[in-house]
MIDODO-897015 format. One line per field, with one value per residue: residue in one letter; x, y, z of N, C-alpha, C, CB in turn. Coordinates in steps of 0.05 Angstrom, whole numbers, plus 32768, in hexadecimal, padded with zeros to 4 digits. Glycine has a CB too. Example, Ala and Ser with C-alpha at 12.3 -4.5 7.8 and 13.67 -1.06 7.14 Angstrom:
rest <- (a:s)
n_xx <- (8108:8101)
n_yy <- (7F8E:7FD3)
n_zz <- (809C:808E)
ca_xx <- (80F6:8111)
ca_yy <- (7FA6:7FEB)
ca_zz <- (809C:808F)
c_xx <- (8108:8102)
c_yy <- (7FBE:8001)
c_zz <- (809C:809D)
cb_xx <- (80E2:811A)
cb_yy <- (7FA7:7FF4)
cb_zz <- (80B5:8072)
This chain:
rest <- (m:n:i:f:r:f:a:g:d:m:t:h:l:m:s:i:l:i:l:l:l:k:i:y:v:t:k:s:c:a:g:i:s:l:k:t:q:e:l:y:a:l:v:f:l:t:r:y:l:d:l:f:t:d:y:v:s:l:y:n:s:v:m:k:v:v:f:i:a:s:s:l:a:i:v:w:c:m:r:r:h:p:l:v:r:k:s:y:d:k:d:l:d:t:f:r:h:q:y:v:v:l:a:c:f:v:l:a:l:l:l:h:e:i:f:t:f:q:e:v:f:w:a:f:s:i:y:l:e:a:v:a:i:l:p:q:l:v:l:l:q:r:s:g:n:v:d:n:l:t:g:q:y:v:l:f:l:g:a:y:r:g:l:y:i:i:n:w:i:y:r:y:f:t:e:d:h:f:t:r:w:i:a:c:v:s:g:l:v:q:t:a:l:y:a:d:f:f:y:y:y:y:l:s:w:k:t:n:t:k:l:k:l:p:a)
n_xx <- (7F3F:7F3F:7F11:7F28:7F53:7F3A:7F15:7F3D:7F56:7F28:7F27:7F54:7F4B:7F25:7F3F:7F5A:7F30:7F1E:7F49:7F49:7F14:7F1C:7F43:7F27:7EF9:7F03:7F2C:7F5C:7F9C:7FB0:7FCC:7FDC:8010:8037:8066:805D:8034:804F:8073:804F:803E:8069:8071:8041:8047:8076:806C:8042:8059:804D:801E:800F:8022:801A:7FDE:7FAD:7F75:7F36:7F2F:7F5B:7F7A:7F5E:7F60:7F96:7F9B:7F7F:7F96:7FCA:7FBB:7F9D:7FC3:7FE7:7FC8:7FBF:7FF2:7FF9:7FCF:7FE3:800F:800E:7FD7:7FB5:7F9C:7F9C:7FCD:7FE2:7FD3:7FF8:8024:8066:808B:8082:8084:80B3:80CF:8103:80FA:8117:8143:812C:8114:8146:8157:8137:8137:816C:8162:8140:815D:8183:8160:8137:8100:8103:813C:812A:811A:80E4:80D6:80FA:80EC:80BB:80C1:80E1:80AE:8093:80B3:80B7:8081:8079:808E:807C:8057:8070:8083:804D:803B:8063:805C:8025:802F:8054:802F:8007:7FC8:7F98:7F68:7F2C:7F23:7F5B:7F67:7F46:7F54:7F8C:7F7D:7F62:7F89:7FAA:7F87:7F7E:7FAF:7FB2:7F8D:7FA1:7FC9:7FAD:7F94:7FC9:7FCE:7FA8:7FAD:7FDF:7FD1:7FAC:7FC3:7FEA:8024:8031:805A:8066:808C:80A5:8083:805F:807E:808E:805A:804C:8074:8061:802A:8037:804C:8021:800C:800E:7FF0:7FC0:7FB1:7FAC:7F86:7F5B:7F58:7F44:7F13:7EFD:7EF7:7EDB:7EF6:7F21:7F53:7F92:7FD8:800E:804B)
n_yy <- (8051:8082:80A3:80AE:808F:805C:806C:806E:8033:801B:8033:801E:7FE5:7FE3:7FF5:7FC5:7FA0:7FB0:7FA7:7F6C:7F63:7F74:7F4D:7F1D:7F1F:7F2B:7F0B:7F1B:7F40:7F6B:7FAC:7FA9:7FAF:7F79:7F77:7FA7:7F8E:7F68:7F86:7F9B:7F70:7F5D:7F8B:7F80:7F50:7F5E:7F89:7F75:7F53:7F49:7F30:7F04:7F08:7F39:7F54:7F82:7F8C:7F70:7F7E:7F97:7F66:7F4C:7F6D:7F6F:7F3C:7F38:7F60:7F46:7F0F:7F1E:7F39:7F13:7EEE:7F0E:7F13:7ED6:7ECD:7EE8:7ED1:7E9C:7E8D:7E6B:7E85:7EC1:7ECC:7ECF:7F00:7F25:7F56:7F4F:7F6E:7FA7:7FAB:7FB7:7FCF:7FD4:7FBA:7F9E:7FBD:7FE4:7FCC:7FBD:7FED:8003:7FDF:7FE7:801E:801B:7FFF:8029:8053:8050:804C:802E:8001:7FC7:7F80:7F7D:7FB7:7FCC:7FAF:7FBF:7FF5:7FF2:7FDB:8005:802D:8011:800F:8041:8048:8018:8023:802F:800F:8005:8037:8043:801A:8026:805D:8049:8027:804E:804B:8046:8017:801D:8005:7FF6:802E:803F:801F:8031:8066:805C:8047:8073:8097:807B:8082:80BA:80C8:80AE:80CD:80FE:80E4:80DA:8112:811C:80FA:810B:813E:812F:8102:80F6:80E0:80D3:80C0:80A8:80BC:80A7:808F:80B6:80DB:80B9:80AB:80DC:80E2:80B1:80C3:80F3:80DB:80C6:80F5:810B:80E3:80ED:811A:810F:80EF:810C:812F:810A:8100:8129:813D:8111:80E7:80B1:809B:80A9:80A7:80CE:80BB)
n_zz <- (8187:814F:8128:80F5:80EA:80EB:80BC:8097:80A0:8087:8051:803D:8043:8021:7FEA:7FE5:7FDB:7FB2:7F8E:7F98:7F81:7F4A:7F39:7F42:7F24:7EEC:7EE3:7EDB:7EE2:7ECB:7EC6:7EFB:7F25:7F3A:7F57:7F7B:7F98:7FAD:7FCB:7FF0:8009:8024:8045:806A:8083:80A1:80C3:80DC:8109:8140:8141:815B:818E:81A3:81BE:81A7:819B:8181:814F:813E:8139:8111:80E6:80DE:80CB:809F:807D:8077:8060:8036:8015:8006:7FE9:7FC2:7FA9:7FA1:7F79:7F53:7F43:7F41:7F2F:7EFB:7ED0:7EDF:7EE7:7EB4:7E98:7EB0:7EA7:7EA4:7E88:7E90:7EC2:7EDD:7F07:7F35:7F68:7F94:7F9E:7FBE:7FEA:8003:800E:8033:805C:806F:807D:80AA:80CD:80D7:80E7:8116:8145:8179:818C:817C:816A:8152:8150:812C:80FC:80F6:80EF:80BA:809E:809B:8083:8052:803C:802D:8000:7FE0:7FB8:7F8A:7F5D:7F48:7F3C:7F11:7EEE:7EDC:7EC7:7E9C:7E7E:7E6C:7E63:7E9A:7EB2:7ED5:7F05:7F14:7F1A:7F44:7F66:7F77:7F84:7FB4:7FD2:7FDA:7FEF:801E:803C:8044:8061:8091:809D:80B0:80E0:80F7:8102:8127:814E:8162:817A:819E:81C0:81F4:81F4:81BC:818C:815C:8130:8101:80E3:80D7:80B4:808A:8077:8063:8037:801C:8011:7FED:7FC3:7FA5:7F94:7F5A:7F43:7F56:7F43:7F08:7F0D:7F21:7EF3:7ECF:7EE1:7EE9:7EAC:7EA1:7E7F:7E6A:7E9D:7E93:7E9F:7E92:7E6D)
ca_xx <- (7F47:7F2B:7F04:7F3B:7F5F:7F1F:7F0F:7F5B:7F4F:7F13:7F2E:7F6C:7F40:7F14:7F51:7F67:7F1B:7F1E:7F5B:7F3D:7EFA:7F23:7F4D:7F12:7EE0:7F11:7F3E:7F76:7FAE:7FBB:7FD1:7FE4:8030:8042:807F:804F:8027:8065:807E:803F:803C:8083:8068:8030:8055:808A:8060:8032:8066:8043:8001:8007:802E:800D:7FBE:7F9F:7F59:7F33:7F26:7F77:7F85:7F55:7F69:7FB0:7F9C:7F6E:7FAB:7FDD:7FB1:7F96:7FDC:7FF7:7FB9:7FC4:8002:7FF7:7FC1:7FF3:8027:8004:7FBA:7FB8:7F8E:7FA1:7FEC:7FE6:7FCF:8010:803B:8082:809B:8079:8085:80D0:80DD:8118:80F5:812B:8153:811A:8115:8162:815D:8120:813F:8185:815B:8131:8179:818E:814E:811F:80FC:8113:8149:8120:8115:80CA:80DB:8105:80DC:80A4:80CE:80DF:8099:8083:80C3:80B1:8063:8074:8098:8078:8049:8081:8081:8034:8037:8075:804F:8013:803F:805B:801A:7FF5:7FAF:7F94:7F51:7F18:7F25:7F71:7F6C:7F39:7F66:7FA2:7F73:7F57:7FA1:7FB1:7F75:7F85:7FC8:7FAD:7F7C:7FB6:7FD8:7F9A:7F99:7FDD:7FD1:7F93:7FB9:7FF5:7FC6:7F98:7FCF:8004:8039:8030:8079:806C:8098:80A8:8068:8057:8092:808F:8041:804C:807F:8053:8016:8043:8050:8009:8003:800E:7FDC:7FA6:7FAD:7FA5:7F66:7F48:7F53:7F34:7EFC:7EF1:7EF2:7ECF:7F02:7F2C:7F66:7FAD:7FEE:8029:8060)
ca_yy <- (8056:809A:80A0:80B8:8076:8049:8070:8065:801A:8014:803A:800C:7FD1:7FE9:7FF1:7FA9:7F90:7FBC:7F98:7F57:7F61:7F6F:7F31:7F0A:7F22:7F30:7EF4:7F29:7F52:7F82:7FC2:7FA6:7FA7:7F65:7F84:7FB4:7F7A:7F57:7F94:7F9C:7F57:7F61:7F9D:7F7C:7F3F:7F63:7F9C:7F64:7F3A:7F4A:7F2A:7EEC:7F13:7F56:7F50:7F99:7F87:7F5D:7F93:7F9A:7F51:7F47:7F80:7F61:7F1F:7F3A:7F65:7F31:7EFD:7F29:7F46:7EFC:7EE8:7F1D:7F07:7EC0:7ECE:7EF3:7EC1:7E7C:7E88:7E64:7E9D:7ED8:7ED5:7ED3:7F20:7F38:7F63:7F52:7F7B:7FC2:7FA9:7FB5:7FDF:7FBF:7FBA:7F93:7FD1:7FF4:7FB9:7FBD:800A:8004:7FD3:7FF8:8035:8011:7FF6:8042:8068:8045:8058:801A:7FE8:7FAB:7F72:7F87:7FD2:7FD0:7FA2:7FD5:8011:7FE2:7FD5:8024:803A:8004:8012:8058:8048:8003:8025:803E:7FFE:8002:804F:8045:8008:8037:806D:8039:8019:8063:804E:803C:8011:8029:7FF2:7FFD:8047:8041:8011:8041:807B:8056:8044:808D:80A4:806E:808F:80D6:80C7:80A0:80E9:8109:80D1:80E0:8128:811A:80EF:811D:8157:8123:80F1:8105:80D3:80CB:80C6:809B:80CB:809B:808B:80D2:80E3:80A2:80B2:80F9:80D9:80A6:80D6:8100:80CA:80C3:810E:8107:80D2:80F8:8130:8107:80E4:8126:813C:80F2:8101:8146:813D:80F7:80D7:809B:809E:80A7:80B4:80D8:80A6)
ca_zz <- (816A:8147:8110:80DD:80E9:80DD:80A2:808B:809B:8077:8037:8037:803A:8003:7FD2:7FE4:7FD2:7F93:7F7E:7F8D:7F6B:7F2E:7F30:7F44:7F0F:7ED7:7EDD:7ED0:7EF3:7EB6:7ED1:7F17:7F2C:7F4E:7F67:7F8F:7FAB:7FBD:7FE4:8006:801B:803D:805C:8082:808F:80B1:80D3:80F6:8116:8157:813C:816F:81A1:81B3:81B6:81AB:8199:816D:8135:8137:8130:80FE:80CF:80D7:80C1:8084:806B:8070:804F:801C:800A:8006:7FDC:7FA7:7F9D:7F9B:7F5F:7F35:7F3E:7F3D:7F29:7EDD:7EC0:7EE9:7EE5:7E94:7E97:7EC4:7E98:7EB0:7E7C:7E93:7EE0:7EDC:7F1F:7F47:7F86:7FA6:7FB0:7FD0:8001:800E:801D:804D:8071:807A:808C:80C0:80E2:80DF:80F5:8125:8167:818F:8178:8181:814E:8146:8147:810E:80E6:80F7:80DE:80A2:808D:8097:806A:8039:8038:8027:7FE8:7FD5:7F9F:7F77:7F48:7F3E:7F29:7EFF:7EDB:7ED3:7EB0:7E7F:7E6D:7E61:7E6A:7EAE:7EB7:7EE9:7F1E:7F1D:7F20:7F5E:7F85:7F7B:7F90:7FD0:7FE5:7FDA:8008:803B:8045:804A:807C:80A8:80A8:80C2:80F5:8106:8113:813C:8162:816D:8191:81B6:81CF:8206:81EC:81A0:8183:813F:8118:80EA:80D3:80C8:80A0:8076:806C:8055:8022:800D:7FFE:7FD8:7FAA:7F98:7F87:7F37:7F3D:7F5E:7F2F:7EF0:7F15:7F22:7EDA:7EC3:7EF3:7EDE:7E94:7E95:7E71:7E77:7EA6:7E88:7EA7:7E81:7E75)
c_xx <- (7F37:7F20:7F15:7F49:7F52:7F1C:7F23:7F5A:7F43:7F19:7F41:7F5C:7F2D:7F2A:7F5C:7F49:7F13:7F2E:7F4E:7F24:7F09:7F33:7F3C:7EFF:7EEB:7F21:7F54:7F82:7FB7:7FB9:7FDB:8003:8033:8056:8072:8044:8039:806C:8065:8033:8050:8079:8054:8039:806A:807F:8052:803A:805C:8028:7FFA:8018:8020:7FF3:7FB6:7F84:7F52:7F33:7F48:7F82:7F75:7F5D:7F88:7FB1:7F93:7F88:7FC0:7FD5:7FA7:7FAD:7FE5:7FE2:7FB9:7FDE:8008:7FE8:7FCF:8009:8021:7FE7:7FBD:7FB3:7F9A:7FC1:7FF6:7FE1:7FE4:801F:8052:8093:8099:8082:80A9:80DF:80EB:8111:8107:8142:8143:8117:812F:8166:814E:8127:815B:8179:8152:8145:817F:817C:8134:8116:8107:811F:813C:811C:80F8:80C9:80E2:80F8:80C2:80A9:80D0:80C9:808D:8099:80B8:8096:8069:807D:808C:8061:8058:8082:8069:8034:804C:8066:8035:801D:8044:8045:8003:7FDC:7FAB:7F73:7F48:7F21:7F42:7F76:7F5F:7F4A:7F86:7F95:7F6D:7F77:7FAF:7FA3:7F77:7F9E:7FC7:7F99:7F89:7FC4:7FC2:7F97:7FAE:7FDB:7FBF:7F9E:7FD5:7FEA:7FB4:7FAE:7FE8:8026:803B:804B:807C:8074:809C:8097:805B:8065:808E:8070:803B:805B:806C:8039:8020:804A:803B:8000:7FFB:7FF5:7FC0:7FA0:7FA5:7F89:7F59:7F43:7F43:7F18:7EEB:7EE7:7EDC:7EDE:7F12:7F49:7F80:7FBB:7FFF:803C:8078)
c_yy <- (8071:8093:80A1:809E:8060:804E:8066:8047:8013:801A:8029:7FF1:7FCE:7FE6:7FD9:7F9A:7F98:7FA2:7F76:7F4A:7F62:7F5F:7F1E:7F06:7F1C:7F1E:7F02:7F3D:7F65:7F99:7FC2:7FA1:7F8E:7F6E:7F97:7FA7:7F6C:7F6B:7F9B:7F7E:7F57:7F73:7F95:7F64:7F47:7F7B:7F8B:7F4D:7F34:7F3C:7F11:7EF3:7F27:7F5A:7F70:7F98:7F79:7F65:7F93:7F82:7F48:7F55:7F75:7F4D:7F21:7F4A:7F54:7F1B:7F06:7F30:7F29:7EEE:7EF4:7F12:7EED:7EBA:7ED8:7EE2:7EAA:7E7B:7E87:7E7A:7EB8:7EE3:7ED7:7EF1:7F2F:7F3F:7F61:7F66:7F9B:7FBD:7F9F:7FC0:7FCC:7FC9:7FB5:7FA7:7FE6:7FE7:7FBB:7FD7:800E:7FFA:7FDC:8012:8035:800B:8014:8057:8055:8053:8049:8009:7FD1:7F9D:7F78:7FA6:7FDC:7FC5:7FB5:7FEA:8006:7FE5:7FF3:8030:802D:800B:8031:805C:802C:8009:802E:802C:8001:8021:8050:802E:8016:804D:8060:8030:8031:8062:803E:802E:801D:801C:7FF4:8019:804D:8033:8024:8054:8072:8059:8062:809D:809A:807D:80AF:80D7:80C2:80BD:80F8:80FA:80D8:80FC:812F:8112:80FE:8136:8148:8110:80FA:80F9:80C8:80D3:80B3:80AC:80BE:8095:80A3:80DB:80D0:80A7:80CB:80F4:80C5:80B3:80E6:80F4:80C5:80DD:8113:80F6:80DD:810D:8126:80F6:80F4:812C:8129:80FD:811C:814A:8126:80E9:80C2:80A0:8099:80B3:80BB:80C6:80B8)
c_zz <- (815F:8133:80F5:80D7:80E4:80C3:808A:8086:8083:8055:802E:8030:801E:7FE6:7FD5:7FD7:7FB5:7F85:7F7E:7F81:7F4D:7F25:7F2D:7F29:7EF2:7ED1:7ED4:7EE7:7EE9:7EC8:7EEC:7F15:7F3D:7F5E:7F7F:7FA2:7FBB:7FDD:7FF8:801B:8032:804E:8071:8090:80A6:80C5:80E7:8103:8135:8153:8157:8188:81B3:81A6:81B8:81AC:8183:8152:8130:812C:8116:80E5:80C5:80C5:80A4:806F:8063:805C:8031:8008:7FFC:7FE9:7FBF:7F96:7F92:7F7E:7F4A:7F33:7F39:7F2E:7F07:7ECE:7EC6:7EE3:7EC5:7E91:7E9F:7EAB:7EA1:7E9F:7E83:7EB2:7EE6:7EF9:7F2E:7F61:7F9D:7FB3:7FC0:7FE6:8012:8021:8032:8061:8081:8087:80A5:80D2:80E9:80F2:8102:813F:817C:817D:8184:8165:8141:8140:8136:80F6:80E0:80E4:80C1:8090:8089:807F:804C:802D:8024:8006:7FD8:7FBB:7F89:7F5D:7F3C:7F31:7F16:7EE8:7ECF:7EBD:7E97:7E6E:7E62:7E72:7E86:7EB2:7ED0:7EFD:7F29:7F28:7F3E:7F73:7F8F:7F8C:7FAC:7FDD:7FE9:7FF0:8022:8049:804E:8062:8095:80AD:80B7:80DB:8108:8119:8127:8154:8177:8184:81A4:81C9:81DC:81F7:81C7:8194:8168:812B:8100:80DA:80C9:80B5:8085:8069:805B:803B:8012:7FFD:7FEB:7FBF:7F9A:7F8D:7F6B:7F30:7F3C:7F4B:7F16:7EF4:7F0F:7F05:7ECB:7ECA:7EE2:7EC1:7E85:7E7E:7E7C:7E7F:7E9B:7E96:7E94:7E83:7E78)
cb_xx <- (7F40:7F35:7EF0:7F52:7F6A:7F02:7F0B:7F78:7F42:7EFB:7F36:7F83:7F34:7F06:7F66:7F74:7F03:7F32:7F7A:7F3F:7EE2:7F2B:7F5E:7F00:7ED3:7F1C:7F32:7F70:7FC1:7FA7:7FBC:7FD4:8040:804D:8092:803F:8018:8086:808E:8029:8041:80A3:805E:8013:8060:80A4:804E:8019:8087:8042:7FFE:800F:8043:8021:7FA8:7FA4:7F4B:7F1D:7F11:7F86:7F85:7F3F:7F69:7FBA:7F88:7F4B:7FB5:7FE4:7F9B:7F85:7FF3:7FF8:7FA6:7FC7:800E:7FEC:7FAA:7FFF:803A:8000:7FA3:7FA6:7F6F:7F99:8000:7FD0:7FB9:8027:8039:8091:8097:8057:806A:80D9:80CA:813D:80E3:8139:8165:8100:8111:8179:8158:8107:8141:819C:814B:8120:819B:8195:8144:8125:80DD:8101:816C:8104:8118:80B3:80E5:811F:80D3:80A1:80F1:80DF:8084:8084:80E7:80B3:804D:8082:80B8:8071:8034:80A0:8086:801C:8038:8095:8047:800A:805B:806B:8009:7FEF:7F9C:7F9D:7F4F:7EFA:7F1F:7F80:7F61:7F1D:7F75:7FAF:7F5A:7F46:7FB7:7FAB:7F59:7F8E:7FDB:7FA1:7F67:7FD1:7FE5:7F81:7F9F:7FF3:7FD3:7F7E:7FC2:8004:7FB1:7F79:7FD3:8002:8039:8018:8092:8056:80B1:80B2:8054:8056:80B1:8095:8030:805D:8096:804E:8008:8058:805A:7FF7:8013:802D:7FDD:7FA6:7FC6:7FBD:7F5D:7F56:7F6B:7F3B:7F07:7F07:7F0A:7EB3:7F0D:7F28:7F62:7FB1:7FFA:8037:8066)
cb_yy <- (803A:80B4:80B4:80D2:8071:804F:808C:806B:8012:8023:8054:8009:7FCA:8011:8004:7F9A:7F92:7FE0:7F9B:7F4F:7F7E:7F7F:7F26:7F13:7F43:7F44:7EDD:7F3B:7F49:7F88:7FD0:7F8E:7FBE:7F4F:7F99:7FC1:7F65:7F53:7FB1:7FAA:7F3B:7F6F:7FB3:7F79:7F32:7F6A:7FB0:7F5D:7F3F:7F67:7F1C:7ECB:7F1E:7F75:7F39:7FA8:7F9D:7F50:7FB9:7FA3:7F3D:7F47:7FA2:7F56:7F0A:7F51:7F78:7F23:7EF2:7F40:7F56:7EEA:7EEA:7F3E:7F0B:7EB6:7EDE:7F14:7EC0:7E6C:7EA3:7E4E:7E9F:7ED6:7EBD:7EC1:7F29:7F25:7F7B:7F35:7F74:7FCB:7F90:7FC7:7FEE:7FC2:7FA9:7F7D:7FE1:7FFA:7F9C:7FBE:8021:7FF8:7FBB:8001:803F:7FFA:7FE4:8050:8081:8028:8059:8007:7FE4:7FAC:7F50:7F7F:7FDC:7FC4:7F82:7FE2:801C:7FC9:7FBE:803D:8033:7FE7:8015:806B:804B:7FF0:8036:8044:7FE4:7FFA:806A:803E:7FEB:8042:8075:801F:8001:805F:8043:8051:7FF8:8025:7FD1:7FF8:8058:8035:7FE7:804C:8086:8033:802F:8098:80A1:804D:808D:80E6:80B2:8082:80FE:810B:80B8:80E0:813C:8107:80D7:812B:8173:810C:80DC:80F7:80BB:80D8:80BC:808E:80D6:808B:807E:80E9:80E0:8080:80B3:8112:80CF:8094:80E9:8109:80B2:80B8:811D:80F4:80BE:8103:813F:80F7:80DC:8142:8144:80D1:8108:815C:813D:80FC:80E3:8083:8095:80AF:80A7:80F2:808C)
cb_zz <- (8157:8143:810F:80E4:80FB:80E9:80A1:80A1:80AD:8083:8036:8053:804D:8005:7FCE:8009:7FE5:7F8F:7F8D:7F9A:7F6F:7F25:7F40:7F5C:7F10:7ED7:7EC8:7EB2:7EFD:7E98:7ECF:7F26:7F3D:7F42:7F50:7F86:7F9D:7FA4:7FDC:7FF8:8009:8032:8052:807C:807C:809F:80C4:80F1:8117:8161:8116:8164:8197:81B0:81CE:819A:8199:8171:813E:814E:8146:8103:80DB:80EB:80D1:808A:8073:8087:805D:8021:8023:802B:7FEA:7FAD:7FA7:7FB1:7F62:7F33:7F50:7F5C:7F36:7ED3:7EC7:7F05:7EF7:7E7F:7EA6:7EE0:7E95:7EB0:7E62:7E8A:7EEC:7EC3:7F32:7F42:7F89:7F97:7FA0:7FC6:7FF7:7FF4:800C:804B:8067:8061:8080:80BA:80D0:80C5:80DC:812D:8170:81A6:8178:8193:8153:8158:814F:810D:80EF:8114:80EA:80A8:809A:80BB:806E:803D:805B:803B:7FEA:7FEC:7FA0:7F85:7F4F:7F57:7F38:7F0C:7EE9:7EEB:7EB9:7E85:7E82:7E41:7E52:7EBE:7EB5:7EE7:7F17:7F0D:7F09:7F5D:7F7C:7F63:7F82:7FD5:7FD7:7FC1:8004:8038:802F:8030:807A:809B:808F:80B5:80EA:80F4:8105:8135:8153:8151:8181:81A6:81C0:822F:8201:8190:819F:8133:811D:80ED:80E3:80D8:80AE:8087:8080:8068:8029:801B:800C:7FE0:7FB0:7FA9:7F8A:7F2A:7F4E:7F7B:7F2B:7EE3:7F31:7F31:7ECC:7ED0:7F17:7EE0:7E8C:7E8B:7E63:7E65:7EB7:7E70:7EB7:7E8B:7E60)
């Protein structure tokens, strides 16, 4: 594992910790899309089907468990926690994510590296992760104002994907048989979706004003 992947993993973990901190401290999930969190839970559950069959390293296994457990915990809090669920604004979170799931599954059946059960679901998880942030971005645009913790959560998610792109470039030039083209293309798409958010986050930081996204 190279430094870029490790940095990406830590940045991804930081985004999750920020979100959990927001929910735990404020007992609120205002500004957070439940649909994005459900998509991420599905991403991790389908990507890590090999958790109990293919052992790579202790680090690898621990990170898989952490991502699965944390994503399910966030979904549970937003759906079931007596205080947190009251702050969820379903009127703003109206993105039809079921169509995204269906489209990604069909795409995985058509475009995959090896036609096996695990590889098809791995491809599905990669495609789904590329667009899982869409409900969150749409919710933020509709709400207008973005609180600091929510903004930092999205920022770290975007930074994680950017670091993984550097990781793939590094692996392409240093590994003889690196062929994860699906992850590379999907990663570029995912990073592009963050471009607008990054721009307005930078303007907010530069002018020291509250982050606002245009409707």
